[in-house]
C-alpha positions in Angstrom: -3.8 0.4 12.2 -4.3 -1.5 15.4 -1.9 -1.2 18.3 -1.1 -4.8 17.6 1.1 -5.2 14.5 -0.1 -7.6 11.8 2.4 -10.3 11.1 2.6 -11.1 7.4 5.2 -13.2 5.6 7.6 -11.6 3.2 7.8 -12.5 -0.5 11.5 -13.2 0.4 10.3 -16.2 2.4 8.4 -17.6 -0.6 10.6 -16.8 -3.6 14.0 -15.3 -2.7 16.3 -14.0 -5.4 13.8 -13.1 -8.1 14.2 -9.5 -9.3 11.2 -9.3 -11.7 7.8 -10.8 -11.5 5.6 -11.1 -14.6 2.0 -10.1 -13.9 0.4 -13.5 -14.1 3.2 -15.2 -12.1 2.7 -12.7 -9.3 -1.1 -13.1 -9.5 -0.5 -16.9 -9.0 1.8 -16.3 -6.0 -0.7 -14.0 -4.5 -3.5 -16.5 -5.0 -5.6 -14.2 -7.2 -6.6 -13.8 -10.8 -5.0 -11.2 -13.2 -8.0 -8.9 -13.0 -7.9 -8.9 -9.2 -4.2 -8.2 -9.3 -4.9 -5.2 -11.6 -7.5 -3.9 -9.0 -4.9 -4.3 -6.3 -2.4 -2.4 -8.4 -4.9 0.5 -8.8 -5.5 0.5 -5.1 -1.7 0.8 -4.4 -1.4 3.6 -6.9 -4.3 5.4 -5.4 -2.9 5.0 -1.9 0.5 6.3 -3.0 2.2 3.4 -1.4 6.0 4.1 -1.1 8.3 2.0 -3.3 5.4 0.8 -5.4 5.9 1.3 -9.1 4.0 -0.4 -11.9 6.5 -1.6 -14.6 4.0 -1.4 -17.5 6.6 -1.6 -20.2 7.7 -4.9 -18.9 4.4 -6.4 -18.1 5.3 -7.1 -14.5 6.7 -5.8 -11.2 10.1 -5.2 -9.8 11.0 -6.8 -6.5 9.9 -4.0 -4.2 6.6 -3.4 -6.1 5.9 -7.2 -6.0 6.5 -7.1 -2.3 3.9 -4.4 -2.0 1.4 -6.4 -4.0 2.2 -9.6 -1.9 1.6 -7.7 1.3 -1.6 -6.2 0.1 -2.9 -9.6 -1.0 -2.2 -10.9 2.5 -3.9 -8.0 4.2 -7.0 -8.5 2.0 -7.1 -12.2 3.1 -6.9 -11.1 6.7 -9.5 -8.3 6.6 -12.1 -6.8 4.5 -10.9 -5.2 1.3 -12.1 -1.7 2.4 -10.1 -2.1 5.7 -7.0 -3.4 3.9 -7.2 -0.4 1.5 -7.2 2.0 4.4 -4.2 0.2 6.1 -1.9 -0.7 3.2 0.1 2.5 3.1 0.9 2.5 6.9 1.5 -1.2 6.8 4.1 -0.9 4.0 5.8 2.1 5.8 6.1 -0.1 8.9 7.2 -3.1 6.8 10.0 -1.1 5.0 11.1 0.5 8.3 11.3 -2.9 10.1 13.2 -4.4 7.2 15.8 -1.6 7.1 16.1 -1.6 10.9 16.6 -5.4 11.1 18.8 -5.6 8.0 
């Protein structure tokens, strides 16, 4: 990624204290349709983004996976999809590191 860190908001700033996000609720929060959210999910699986897990049996996402989807949706809005795809894994590693460091 660039030497300059991207500043994205956290899902915690939008909807704190929700542990599970149904697929369409998360799509709405991310400002995309269900099929776009599914493409984003596939991108995150392909990139092997840490802490991302698709909860297929429940039709939605746990908190950490929803955060990954939220972050990816924000990156896509800030840059081309192809660039966001290349940067999401590193972005999430930095995001989780900063979160753990700052409590």
